[in-house]
Every structure is written in structure tokens, then in C-alpha cells.
N, C-alpha and C positions, 0 to 999 in steps of 0.2 A: 469655552466651547458649548454650543447650544445642544441640549439633549434632544434626540430624535423623538418624534411624536410616539405615543404608546402603540398606535397601530403598526408602525414600522418596526418597533421592538418586538411585537408579537409575531409579525410576519417573518422577520429575520430569525427569531428563535425557532420557529417551526422549520424553517429552511435548514438551520444548523443541525437540529436534532435529526431531521429526515435524512439529510445528506451524510451526516456522520454514521448513522445506522446503516445506510446503504454501503458506505465505504467499509465499515467494519465487517459486514457480511461478506462483501466481495474480497477483501484482503484476507480474511480468515480462510475462505475457501481456497484462495490462491496459495497460501502457505501450506494448507493441508495437501494440495495437489503436489507441490514441490517436495514435501516430506514423504508422502505416501508412495509416489511412483519412483522406483529405484532407477529407472531409465533416465529420469530427469535430474539425477543427482550429479552435478558438476559445479565447477567454480562459478560459472556465469549465473546459474540458477540459485546458487547459494547467496550470491550478491543480491539477486532479485529478492530472495526471501528476507534478507536483512533489511532491505529497503521497505518491504511490506510491513515488517515488524515495527519499524520506526513510525510509519503512518498509523498503525494500530495504536501504539502508545500515545502518539500525539492526539489522535481522535479521542481516546479515552480521557486524556487530560482536559481537552476542550469540553467534553460532556460533563465532567465532574465540576469544573469551574463554572460553566454556564448554569448547571443545576443549582449550585450553591448561590450564585448571584440572583437567580430568579426566585429561589425559595426564601431568600433573605436570611439564611442561616448565619448565626454568629460564630465567629472563630477568632482565634488570636493571631497576632502578627506572625508567629512562627509558622502557622498553617499557610498563611498568605505567601510568605517567603518560599516555602517548600513547593507549593503548587505552581507559583509563577516561575520559579527556577526550573522545575521539571518541564513545564510547558515550553520555555525557551530552549531548553536542552534538546528535547525531542523534536522541536521545530528545526533546530540547527542540524540534527542528525539526518532529517529528511534531505536537506540540501547537500550535506557531506556525502551521503550515500549516493546521491545523484552524481556527485563529483567522482565517486568510486566507479560508478557505471561508465562515465565518460573516460576515466583513466584506463579502466580495464579494456575497453574497446580500442582506445588509442594505442595501448601497448601491443595489442594483437594485430591491428591493421597497419599502423604506421611504423612502430618499432619492430614489428614482426617477432615478438618474443614467443617462445613456445609455451605451452601450458605448464611444463615442468618448471619453468623459471618464474612463474607467477604464483605467489604465495598468498593465501587468504589472510594470514596474520598481518601482512602489510596493509591490506585493504581494511581490515577490522580496526587497526590502529588509527587509520584516517577517519573512518566512518563513525566510530564510537569515541575514540580518544580526542580527536581534534575539537569537536564541539565542547567537550568537557573543559578544555583549557580556556576557551573563550567565555564560557558560562561562569567559570570560577572567577575570572577577571571581572566579569560584569557584576557578580554578586559583591565582590570586594568594593568596586567603585560605587555601586548603587548604595551599599550600606554607608559608605563615607559621605555621599552627597545628601542623604536624607537623615543622617544621624542627628542633625539639629532641628528636624521638623517633627511635628506631632505625628506619632505613629497611629495609623488606623487600627481600629480594634475589630472591624467587621470585614468579611471577605466580600466587598463590593467593588465597583469600578473605581471608587475613591481610595482604595488601598494604595498607599504610597508606592509600593513595589510594582503596581500595575500602571502607574502614571508614566506617560511618555516623557523622555528627557534625552539630552544629548549623550548621556551615558549609554543609551541603548544602541548607539552605533558600534559598541564593542562587539555585539553579535550581529547587528545589521550589516556592518561592513564586510565581514566574512561571507555573508550570504550573497551580497553583490559580487564579491570577488569570485565565488564559486560559479555563479551564473556566467561571468565573463570568461573564466577559465574553461568551462564546459563548452561555451560557444567557440572558443579557439580550437579545442579538441575536435568539435564537430566539423568545423571548416576544414581542418587538416584531414580528418577521416573521409569526408565526402570528396575531397580533392584526390586522395589516393584511390578511392573506389571508382571515381570517374576516369582517372588517367591510367592507372596500372591494372585495376581489376575489372575493367569494363568488359573486356573480351572473355574473361574467365566465367565459367558457368558451373562451378562446382558447388557442392552442398555447403561447404565452408563459406564461400564468398556470398552465397545467397543468405546465409545466416548473418553475415556482417552487414549486408544491405538492410535486412529487416531490423536489426538492432539499431542501425544508424537512423532509420526512419522513425523508430520509436523514440530515440533520443531527440531527433529533430522536432517531434511533436511536443514532447514533454518539457524541454527546456524553455521554449516560449511560454508554454502554459504556466510553469512555475514562476517565470519572470513576471508575467502579467499579474498573476495572483499576488506576488509580493509587492509589486508597484501599487496595486489597488489598496492593499493593507497599509502601505507606507505613506502614500500620498493622496489619501481620500479627502475631499472637501468636507467642511464641518457644518455648513448651513444650506438651507434651501432644498428644492426638489432634487437637485443634482446629488446632494448628500444622501438623500433617501435611495436614489438609484444606485449609488456606490455602495451603500450599506447592503442592499439586496444582492448586488453583484459579488461583493466580498463574501457574504454568507454562502452563496452558491458555489463560488470558486474554492473557498477554503474547505468547505464540508465535503466536496466531491473530488478533491485531489486524490485521495486514496483509491477511489473507484477508477479514476482515469489511469493511474499508474498500474493497477492490477489488470485493467483491460488491455493496455498496450503490451505489458511485459509478460502476461500470463494467458489470458483467455483468447487473445488474438494470435498467440504464438503458435506456429505450425507444429512445433515439437510437442507442445502440450496437447493440442487437439489430436495429434496422431496417437499419443499415449492414451488419451481418453478413449479414442476409437478402438484401439487394440484391446484395452481393458473391457470395453463393452462387448466386443466380438468374442473375447475369451470367456466372458460370463455367459454369453449365449451358447457357445460351444459346450461349456461345462453343464449348462442346464439341459441342453439337448441330449448329452451323453447320459445324464442321470435319468431323464425321462425314458431313453432307450433301454437302459438297464432295468428300470422298473417294469417296462413292458415285456422284456425278455423273461423276467422272473414270474410274470403273471401266468397263471395256468388257464388252460381251456376248461372252463367249468361246464357242467352238464345240467340240463333241466331235470328236475326230479319227478318221479312217478312212483307212488306206493303200490307194490304188488305183494300181497301176502305178508305184509309187515316188513318187507325189505325195501331198500332204496335202490332203484336202478336208474341208469342214465339213458336217455333216448336222444335228445337233441343237443348238439354242441353249440355253445356261444363263447365268445372271447371276453374275458374279464379285463378291464383296464382300470388303472388307478388314476 
């Protein structure tokens, strides 16, 4: 594989850092919003928050690995194994929590389960536990396949655990399966919304429609991102274009998810508006109380050593 020219490496590195920083800021604000506002605490938003956390962890791992690569810092094979394993695990959790998003919506719209029948523990086992199984399998298989090779001693792209191989399909396969399953969920959900809930105009059905639209946008986005990472050309100008596109898509995934699931969410905007109005009301009340406590002061004039009041003026704070 031909190494990309230095200018492309520099450009993509800037894109990675900028995109991941923007994503981290957006995702952190989104998590704070879901945790701070009690009105937004429900199973759906808890699932959203867990999805955001996986993107935060994944972005942090990308930044750490990229920084070590660019700085040329030396590290042992153990650090390489740990960092690469964590990166693959958090990347898998991104897709598995997207699967949880699709499953949750499918259970509500298609299977029409009530909220009492849906337990977060089940979704947490899928979102956090499922990726762990595949990553452990990958670690074992990867260790066996490279056991006879010279182990790299630096955390560079030539680290044996970072080289692509057929063993990587142990975690790449589940990602493809998740995208296909979510696509099936989405088709079924949209069919139900079109056929059965089209005439309904309740708050609940409107929420289903908005959640479906968000899933409709994010699944192709994640699929395109993964295909660009998985099947990018290795040489020529096309390779440079793919490198830039890959850096842009990967680094801004977290921002895209937080945008559709939080900042464009009508419930979130309503909660923020109510909080702002409450803050304004409290501020106006405090100002009114201060003014009520203010006294009507008098201008002073000395007469025979005494202070008398002649003209009244209002003192405000």
C-alpha cells in the first residue's frame, strides 16, 4: 500500500482533530442536557445518552491514537493492543447502540409494547455487552494469527494489531449485520407509520415520526461512513479524496448524531425554552423585590446642623 503524500496526511490530521473536537463538544452538551433536565429523563433519552457516550469514548480513543502516531511516541506492544482493542470496542458500541435505537422504536411502533414492558437492562446488555463478545473473539484470533510475526514495538501504523487482515471481519461482520437489521427495522417502522398511523395526529405518533426520520438519516450516514473506511482505494488522487472524506465523516459522526437526536429534538428545544423563560421570570421577580425594598430617598439640605429632606427621588439598585 502506497503511503499518502505528506500534505494529505497533514490535511486529514487537521480534519480529524477539528471534527473530533466539535463532536466532543456537541456530544458533551447533549449528555449534559439529558442529565440536567428532569423532564427529559425517560428510556428513549437514556438510550440516546448512552449512544452519545459511546461516541465520546470513541472520539477520545481516536484522538489519543492519532496524537501518539503523529508525535512518534514509543510504546510497547501491550499499549498497542489495549488502545486498538478499546478503539474497536467503542466503534462497535456505536453501531450496537444504533441497533438499540432501531429496536426500541420497532418495539414501540410495530410490536406496540408499552413502556412498562421495555427494560433498559435488556438494551444495555445489547449495547455494551454485545460488542464485548465480538471484540474478545477478535483479540484471541488476532493474537493467534500474529503470534509468529515480529511484534512492533512502537505505536505506529505498522503496529501488527493495527494492520488489516481477514480476522477483522470478526467485528466488521457484526457492523454490516447491524446496518442491515436496522434497515429492516426502519422499513417496517415506516410501513406501519404510513399505513396505520397516517391518520393519527397525536403527540406520541408525531414523536414516532420524528424518531423514524432521525433513524432514516443516520443509518445511511453510518453505512456510508463504514463503507468509506472499509473499501477505500489505496493509490492516486481518488485515494486522497477518500482519505479526506473518511476523515470528515468519521470525525463528525458524533456531531451528526447529537444534532438529530438532541439539538433538533422538539422536546429538548421545548425544555430549553421553558428553562430560559423560568430564568427570566425568576430574574424579573428578584428585580421587582429589590425595587420594592428600595426606599424613597430624599435630597439633603443642612439647616442649623441638622439634616432635613426637601425633594424626593427614587433609589433603584
